MMTF fields as JSON, N, C-alpha, C and O atoms, coordinates in Angstrom:
{
  "mmtfVersion": "1.0.0",
  "mmtfProducer": "UNKNOWN",
  "numBonds": 263,
  "numAtoms": 264,
  "numGroups": 66,
  "numChains": 1,
  "numModels": 1,
  "chainsPerModel": [1],
  "groupsPerChain": [66],
  "chainIdList": ["A"],
  "bondAtomList": [4, 2, 8, 6, 12, 10, 16, 14, 20, 18, 24, 22, 28, 26, 32, 30, 36, 34, 40, 38, 44, 42, 48, 46, 52, 50, 56, 54, 60, 58, 64, 62, 68, 66, 72, 70, 76, 74, 80, 78, 84, 82, 88, 86, 92, 90, 96, 94, 100, 98, 104, 102, 108, 106, 112, 110, 116, 114, 120, 118, 124, 122, 128, 126, 132, 130, 136, 134, 140, 138, 144, 142, 148, 146, 152, 150, 156, 154, 160, 158, 164, 162, 168, 166, 172, 170, 176, 174, 180, 178, 184, 182, 188, 186, 192, 190, 196, 194, 200, 198, 204, 202, 208, 206, 212, 210, 216, 214, 220, 218, 224, 222, 228, 226, 232, 230, 236, 234, 240, 238, 244, 242, 248, 246, 252, 250, 256, 254, 260, 258],
  "bondOrderList": [1, 1, 1, 1, 1, 1, 1, 1, 1, 1, 1, 1, 1, 1, 1, 1, 1, 1, 1, 1, 1, 1, 1, 1, 1, 1, 1, 1, 1, 1, 1, 1, 1, 1, 1, 1, 1, 1, 1, 1, 1, 1, 1, 1, 1, 1, 1, 1, 1, 1, 1, 1, 1, 1, 1, 1, 1, 1, 1, 1, 1, 1, 1, 1, 1],
  "groupList": [{"groupName": "UNK", "atomNameList": ["N", "CA", "C", "O"], "elementList": ["N", "C", "C", "O"], "formalChargeList": [0, 0, 0, 0], "bondAtomList": [1, 0, 2, 1, 3, 2], "bondOrderList": [1, 1, 2], "singleLetterCode": "X", "chemCompType": "L-PEPTIDE LINKING"}],
  "groupTypeList": [0, 0, 0, 0, 0, 0, 0, 0, 0, 0, 0, 0, 0, 0, 0, 0, 0, 0, 0, 0, 0, 0, 0, 0, 0, 0, 0, 0, 0, 0, 0, 0, 0, 0, 0, 0, 0, 0, 0, 0, 0, 0, 0, 0, 0, 0, 0, 0, 0, 0, 0, 0, 0, 0, 0, 0, 0, 0, 0, 0, 0, 0, 0, 0, 0, 0],
  "groupIdList": [1, 2, 3, 4, 5, 6, 7, 8, 9, 10, 11, 12, 13, 14, 15, 16, 17, 18, 19, 20, 21, 22, 23, 24, 25, 26, 27, 28, 29, 30, 31, 32, 33, 34, 35, 36, 37, 38, 39, 40, 41, 42, 43, 44, 45, 46, 47, 48, 49, 50, 51, 52, 53, 54, 55, 56, 57, 58, 59, 60, 61, 62, 63, 64, 65, 66],
  "secStructList": [7, 7, 7, 7, 7, 2, 2, 2, 2, 2, 2, 2, 2, 6, 2, 2, 2, 2, 2, 2, 2, 2, 2, 2, 2, 2, 2, 2, 6, 6, 6, 7, 7, 7, 6, 6, 2, 2, 2, 2, 2, 2, 2, 2, 2, 2, 2, 2, 2, 2, 2, 2, 2, 2, 2, 6, 6, 6, 1, 7, 7, 7, 7, 7, 7, 7],
  "xCoordList": [-27.088, -26.87, -27.919, -28.867, -27.556, -28.748, -29.905, -29.816, -30.635, -31.447, -30.489, -29.567, -31.183, -30.578, -31.548, -32.757, -30.922, -31.514, -30.729, -29.534, -31.863, -31.332, -29.685, -28.92, -29.329, -28.255, -27.257, -26.394, -27.171, -26.967, -26.1, -24.933, -27.392, -27.645, -26.644, -25.866, -26.954, -25.728, -24.035, -23.145, -24.136, -22.148, -21.879, -20.797, -22.978, -22.037, -22.024, -21.064, -22.782, -23.238, -22.224, -22.054, -21.937, -20.441, -19.395, -18.619, -19.174, -18.002, -17.903, -16.793, -18.775, -17.757, -18.22, -17.738, -18.855, -18.91, -17.286, -16.923, -16.909, -15.254, -14.657, -14.182, -14.594, -13.54, -14.283, -13.382, -14.821, -15.286, -14.136, -13.298, -14.609, -13.842, -12.881, -12.562, -11.784, -10.595, -10.218, -9.262, -10.988, -10.274, -10.484, -9.57, -11.221, -11.49, -10.354, -9.733, -9.944, -9.3, -7.863, -6.845, -7.78, -6.08, -6.312, -5.302, -6.991, -6.867, -6.705, -6.209, -7.179, -7.25, -5.053, -4.098, -5.333, -3.875, -2.779, -1.622, -3.48, -2.127, -2.256, -1.731, -3.049, -3.093, -3.806, -3.796, -4.356, -5.786, -6.816, -7.769, -7.047, -8.288, -9.731, -9.807, -10.93, -11.556, -13.096, -13.102, -13.823, -14.195, -15.216, -15.343, -16.169, -16.897, -16.664, -17.504, -15.692, -14.94, -15.954, -17.087, -15.906, -16.739, -17.789, -17.906, -19.018, -20.311, -19.939, -20.405, -19.17, -18.495, -18.374, -18.576, -17.846, -17.172, -18.173, -18.102, -19.308, -20.252, -21.166, -21.609, -21.369, -22.651, -22.052, -22.951, -20.889, -20.341, -20.226, -19.909, -20.654, -20.679, -21.917, -22.091, -22.585, -24.297, -25.092, -25.866, -23.994, -23.739, -23.464, -24.337, -22.012, -21.84, -22.859, -22.957, -23.51, -24.365, -25.847, -26.399, -26.064, -27.498, -27.161, -27.952, -25.726, -25.719, -25.381, -25.734, -24.624, -24.565, -25.746, -25.797, -26.912, -28.047, -28.813, -29.652, -28.865, -29.347, -28.643, -29.418, -27.561, -26.793, -27.532, -27.939, -27.319, -27.342, -29.16, -29.56, -30.035, -31.184, -31.806, -32.809, -30.825, -31.991, -31.193, -31.479, -30.057, -29.378, -30.104, -30.045, -30.802, -31.657, -30.587, -29.359, -31.87, -31.178, -31.478, -32.705, -31.052, -31.182, -31.756, -31.289, -32.97, -33.576, -33.206, -33.351, -32.411, -32.175, -32.979, -34.024, -32.573, -33.67, -34.645, -34.03, -35.905, -36.508, -36.35, -37.16],
  "yCoordList": [-187.096, -187.47, -188.52, -188.326, -190.195, -190.799, -190.384, -189.252, -191.03, -190.57, -191.392, -192.203, -190.764, -191.393, -192.572, -192.514, -193.553, -194.118, -195.087, -195.279, -195.526, -196.105, -196.303, -195.89, -197.15, -198.177, -196.746, -196.688, -195.266, -195.346, -193.756, -193.473, -193.237, -192.902, -193.461, -192.915, -194.873, -195.681, -195.646, -195.23, -196.177, -195.279, -194.59, -194.569, -193.038, -191.732, -191.785, -191.277, -192.222, -192.327, -193.398, -193.434, -193.77, -195.01, -194.46, -194.511, -193.873, -193.281, -191.976, -191.515, -191.445, -190.239, -190.354, -189.37, -191.041, -191.768, -192.851, -193.081, -193.123, -193.859, -192.242, -191.712, -191.68, -190.808, -189.946, -190.229, -189.482, -188.563, -189.136, -188.533, -190.631, -191.313, -191.041, -190.489, -191.078, -191.01, -190.354, -190.353, -188.974, -187.548, -188.07, -188.857, -187.969, -187.995, -188.435, -187.719, -189.941, -191.126, -190.059, -190.297, -189.63, -189.039, -187.823, -187.369, -186.402, -185.848, -186.072, -185.23, -187.516, -187.898, -188.242, -187.988, -188.914, -189.836, -188.081, -188.001, -187.078, -186.018, -185.256, -184.165, -185.424, -184.532, -183.744, -182.652, -183.981, -182.731, -182.685, -183.26, -182.237, -182.705, -182.086, -181.059, -183.474, -183.301, -183.378, -184.505, -182.791, -183.107, -183.899, -184.537, -184.153, -184.374, -186.219, -186.631, -186.686, -187.116, -188.46, -188.361, -189.14, -191.053, -191.095, -191.997, -189.707, -189.39, -189.433, -190.211, -188.587, -188.543, -189.737, -189.986, -190.529, -191.947, -192.78, -193.578, -192.86, -193.66, -193.312, -194.042, -192.394, -191.767, -192.124, -192.475, -192.299, -193.18, -194.382, -195.289, -194.181, -196.143, -196.295, -196.698, -195.938, -195.919, -196.155, -196.985, -194.092, -194.147, -195.33, -195.856, -195.905, -196.793, -198.178, -198.665, -198.752, -199.89, -199.816, -200.594, -198.882, -198.2, -197.361, -196.638, -197.741, -196.983, -198.986, -199.395, -199.982, -201.414, -201.639, -202.646, -201.426, -202.08, -201.804, -202.635, -200.137, -200.031, -200.703, -200.992, -200.969, -200.351, -202.21, -202.624, -203.039, -204.898, -204.904, -205.983, -204.207, -204.767, -203.619, -203.042, -203.259, -202.1, -202.276, -201.8, -203.046, -203.566, -204.48, -205.676, -204.055, -205.396, -206.335, -206.398, -207.212, -208.406, -209.223, -209.147, -210.037, -210.742, -212.432, -213.161, -212.513, -214.05, -214.756, -214.442, -216.332, -217.153, -217.54, -217.751, -217.83, -218.011, -219.786, -220.796, -219.755, -221.024, -222.167, -223.055],
  "zCoordList": [-0.668, 0.842, 0.535, -0.226, 1.503, 1.517, 2.795, 3.271, 3.154, 4.112, 5.486, 5.4, 6.754, 8.077, 8.224, 8.0, 8.592, 9.206, 10.566, 10.788, 11.253, 12.886, 12.934, 13.806, 11.591, 11.486, 11.24, 12.116, 9.967, 10.246, 11.845, 12.116, 12.39, 13.674, 14.675, 15.458, 14.358, 15.559, 15.582, 16.324, 14.612, 14.125, 13.795, 13.207, 13.972, 14.16, 15.873, 16.451, 16.415, 17.78, 18.394, 19.613, 18.028, 18.289, 18.27, 19.224, 17.269, 16.798, 17.374, 17.639, 17.557, 18.492, 20.069, 20.629, 20.884, 21.813, 22.896, 24.05, 21.545, 21.942, 21.474, 22.478, 20.715, 20.675, 22.025, 22.814, 22.498, 23.412, 24.748, 25.419, 24.711, 25.891, 25.799, 26.852, 24.88, 24.529, 24.795, 25.57, 24.087, 24.829, 26.2, 26.451, 27.082, 28.661, 29.312, 30.097, 28.945, 29.32, 28.683, 29.333, 28.239, 27.674, 28.167, 27.63, 29.012, 29.664, 30.849, 31.598, 31.336, 33.095, 33.131, 33.865, 31.853, 32.048, 32.002, 32.413, 31.48, 31.55, 32.426, 32.201, 33.948, 34.78, 34.564, 35.131, 33.965, 34.35, 35.101, 34.573, 36.135, 37.133, 36.003, 35.328, 36.242, 35.379, 36.778, 37.273, 37.168, 38.021, 37.99, 39.036, 37.015, 36.288, 35.06, 34.26, 35.285, 34.335, 35.093, 34.62, 35.67, 36.241, 35.398, 34.569, 35.59, 34.957, 33.284, 32.451, 33.122, 31.303, 30.386, 29.198, 31.755, 31.167, 31.084, 30.15, 31.936, 32.382, 31.41, 30.523, 31.582, 29.936, 28.943, 28.179, 28.331, 26.872, 26.878, 26.109, 28.247, 28.195, 27.385, 26.235, 28.138, 28.201, 26.77, 26.294, 26.095, 24.534, 23.796, 23.105, 23.918, 23.067, 22.992, 21.866, 23.931, 24.049, 23.129, 22.35, 23.495, 23.173, 21.555, 20.948, 21.134, 19.653, 19.125, 18.019, 20.254, 19.546, 19.611, 18.905, 19.983, 19.692, 19.062, 18.714, 18.522, 17.465, 16.282, 15.371, 16.11, 14.856, 14.23, 13.145, 16.071, 15.298, 15.355, 14.916, 15.676, 15.332, 14.811, 15.23, 13.491, 12.371, 11.229, 10.13, 11.504, 9.976, 9.254, 9.542, 8.324, 6.995, 7.053, 7.102, 7.016, 6.784, 5.631, 5.572, 4.578, 3.741, 4.471, 5.347, 3.574, 4.246, 3.414, 2.232, 3.921, 2.74, 2.442, 3.058, 0.929, 0.033, 0.372, 0.715, 0.202, 0.214, -0.242, 0.025]
}
């Protein structure tokens, strides 16, 4: 297994956040009452944005030849 860098952490975080948000939305659509649902969905949205920033800014870029 390779080393964990910020891009790997961002990919795991974004995948997990999208999965958790989908589970919360599915539970709400099935009629299950979740008292903290708005806070949890807002938290997952913030985590998705943070992980997208991690992926974009820490992905290695190759410079064009001079």
